N, C-alpha and C positions, 0 to 999 in steps of 0.2 A: 857251336854247341848243339847237340841233338840228343834227345832222350825218348825212350819208349815207355809208356805207362801201361800198367795192367791193373784192373780192379773192377768192381761193380759200378753201376751207374745209378745215380739219383742224387737229389739235393740233400745236404747235411744241415741246412740252417734250421729246418723245422722238422720235428718228429712226426712222420706220417701216422695216420690212424691205423689201428690194427684191423686187418681184413676180417669181416664177419661180425665185428662188434658194432652194431648199428645203434645209434641213439637219436631219438626224435627231439633234437635240441630245442627247436622252436616251440613245440607243444609243451615241452618241459618248462620252458621259461614262462609261457602263458599260464600254466597251472600254478606256478609259484606266485605270479602276480595276483591271480584270483584268490589264492589263499590269503595273501596279505590284505586284500580289500574286504573279503568276506568275514575275516576273523574267525571266531569259534561260536557263532550264534547257534548254529545247528550242526553239531559235529557229525552226526550220522549221515545227514543229507549231503554235507559238504564233501566228505571223503568219498562218498558214492559217486558224486559228480566228477571229482578228480579222476577216479578210477575209470569211469566211462570215457572221459576225454582222452586219457592216455591210451586206452585200448583202441579206440577208433583211430587215433593218430597212427599207431603202429600198423594197423590193418590197411590204412589208406595210403601209406607212404612206402612200404617195403614192396619192391618190384623184383620178382625173380624171373630168370630166363636162362637160356643156354641149352646144353645137351651134349651128347656123345656123337662124334663125327668120325666116319671111316671112309676110306676111298683114296685114290691116288692124288686128288687135289680137290679144292673147293674154296668157298669164300665165307668169311664170318663178318657180320655187320652188327654194330651195336643197335639195340632196339630204337626204332625211330629214325635211323640214319637216312639221309643227312640232315633231318630237321630237328635233331636234338633228342638225346636219351632222357628217360624219366628220372626224376629225383628219387632218392632212396633205392637205387638199383643195386642188386646183388646177383650178378649173372656169371655163370661158369660154363666154359666150353672145354671139353676134353677131346683131343684129337688122338686117334689110335692108328698106328701104321703096322705094317707087317713086321714080324719079329726080325731083328737085326737091321732094319731100315731106320732112318731118321726122318725128322720133320723140319721143314723150313717154313717160316712165315715171313711174308713180305708186306709191309704196310703200304697201302695205296692212298689212305687218308687218315689223319689223326688230329683230333682236337678235343681235349678234356680240360675242364676247369682246373687250372694249375694249383697244386698243393692240396686240393680238396677232393677231387675225383681222380681215380687212377686205375690203370690196367696192370694187374700183377701177372707175371709170367712164371710158370713152373716147369722145370725140366723133369717131367713125369706127372703123376697125379697131383692134384692141388693139395699138397701137404707142406707144412713149414720146412721140412728137411729138403724138399725139392725146389724151394724158392729160388728163382733166377734173378729177377730184377723187377722194378716197379716203374711204370711210365706215366707221365702226366705232362700237361702243357700243350703247346701248339706246334712243336717241331716234329717233323716226320722221322720216326726212329729208323735205324738201319735194319736190314733183314736179321732174323735170329734163327739159328739152327740148333735143334735139340741134340743131345748126346744119346738119347734113348728112343724107343719106339712109341713113347707117349709124351704128349706136350699139352699143357693146360693154360688157359687164359681166364682171368677173373676180373670183371668190371665192378667197381665199387664207387658209388656216387653219394654225395651228402644230400641234404634236404633243401638246398637253395638253388644256386645258379647251375646251369648245364651248358654244354657246347654241342657242336653238331655230331660228335662221336668219332667212330673209327670204322675203317673197312680193311680187312686183312685177307690176303690170298695165301693159302697154305698148300704145300706140295710134299708128297712123300719122296724122300731121297734114297737112292740105292747106296750101298756102302762105297761104291766107286765114284760118287759124286760129291763135290764140295758145295754145290748150290750157288745161286747167284749172290755174290757178296754185296751188291748194291752200288749205287752211285752217290758220291758225296755231293753236297750242295755246290753248285757252280762247276761241277765236274762232268767229264765225258768218259764213258766206258767203251772200249773197243774189244769185242769178242762176245760170242753168244754160246760158247760151249764151256761147261764147268765140271768136266770129269777129270779123273786123275791123268796128269800129263798135259792138260790144256793150260794155255797161258792167256792172260788178258792184260790189257794196258789201260792206263788212265792219263788224262790230260785235263786242263782247266780252260774255261772260257777266257776271252780277252779281259785283261785287267786283274787276273788272279794267277797265282803261282802254286805249284804242287809241292806239298809237304809230305814226304814219305817215299816209298818205292813206287816207281811208275809201272813196274811190271810185277804181276803176281802169278804164281804157278800152283796148280792144284796137286798136292802130294798125298801119298798114302801114309797115314800114321801107323796103322796096324792092318790086320786082315779085315776088320769091320768098319774102320773110320778113315775119312779123308778130310783134309783141311787146306786152306791157303797158307802159303809159306810166310806171308807178311800181312800185317793189318792193312785195311783199305786206307789209302792216303787221303789227305784233306786238301781243299783248295782255300787259300786265304788271299785277301786283297794284297796287292803288291806293297802297299804302304801300311799294312796292318801289323800290329805288334801286341801280343798278349791275347787274353780272352778266357772264357770258361769252357772247360773240357769235360765232357760226359761220355759214358759208354764203357764197355769192358776193356778196351785197349785203344791206343792211339799214339800219335807221334807229336812231339814238341821240338821245334828247332828255332834257333835265333834268326832274326831277320836276315834275308838274303843267303842263308846257309845253302851250299858250302862256301859261298863267297864271304867276304868280310862283312860283319855287321857295321851299321853306321855309327857315327859319333853321337854322344849325348842321348843314347838309347835308354829308355826307362820302361821296361815291359814287365807285365805281371800276368802269369797264367794261373788259373785256379782250377784244380782237378776236384770234381765232385763225385762222391761214391756213397753207397748205402752206409748208415751207421753200423759199426761193428766190423766192416770190411777192411781189408788191408790194400793199400796202394803201393806198388813197387815201381821205382824209377831205375831203369837200366841205361847207363850212358854208353852210347856207341862212339861218340866223338866229343872232345872237349878241348878248347884252346881259347884263352882270353889273355889280354894284356895284363901282365903281372903288376900288382900294386895299385893299378888305376881302374881296372874293370873287374867286376865280380858278379857271381850268381849266388843269390841268397835263397835258401829253401826253408820254409816254415812248416810246422806241423809234424815234424819227424821227431825221433828220439836220438840225441837231445832236441829240444824244441826248435832250435834254429841252427842251420849249418851255412857257413859262408865260404865260397870257393873263390880264390883270387889267383891261383897258380897258372902258370903259362900252359902247362900240360898236366892233366890229372887223369889217372887211371882208376876208375871206379867200377865195380861190378854191379852193385845194387844198393838202393836206399829204400827202407821200408817205412810206411806211414800207417799207423793203426788208428782208425777213426772211432 
């Protein structure tokens, strides 16, 4: 059994805070406590005090930075990197390339307080209609390539814990280049050219096996764009089964595929995307022992689908989050 997933990336368990809407939560809670303690002995003086507290809080915690970047390549670092970005940060970087060219960003380091601090990526200027994905946590994201000549990043942090931040290398891509697709964890990349017609290969370190296509070819989609013909494969431990999948696309396969899976297998894969996005599963191979082995899919419409057939031909299953 093997499937390819497509969709946006990020956690669905908790609703992320909206970019740009900053709240000084700690100071807000302090003001409320003061109000309860002080009562209404001197109304005018009390409300004046609360107002001054809130204003000083906002001025002291909002940290803005960023700017507009042009040129063939360069580096973006979060403020204070690698010693930690400030609380209350709201920083936006806009990268502008030559017309018809694209932009690729490659993460060299990434660590943000998970679920509370995040880096939003926009395929164009930082507007909701251009929103691409939102990154958080401590895993190094794969390279990201724009579809336009403008690409934006926005760092947003809350008013408590921070981490060491991020460092990004950006590069302007010609229309004939696919860009560096990156290397999966525990993987090895063979090839240093990424233009149309070039081929690269992947393998895994000892103790890990490759899931996906070992060879990728850079192909021209149109006069102005080029892309790799398959997603970057992943490396999983030889005895691993299941896991959490993130990112815009990827591959899921049963243990030991294309060889037979082992007996008494109980594997669960969780695909995480942005709320409101759609995940599609495209089956390229499917064969299981009829009546005894099965694949159960939850979160679709209908809510649960169970496959037990010896050979199933399916084009696509959609999941709307």
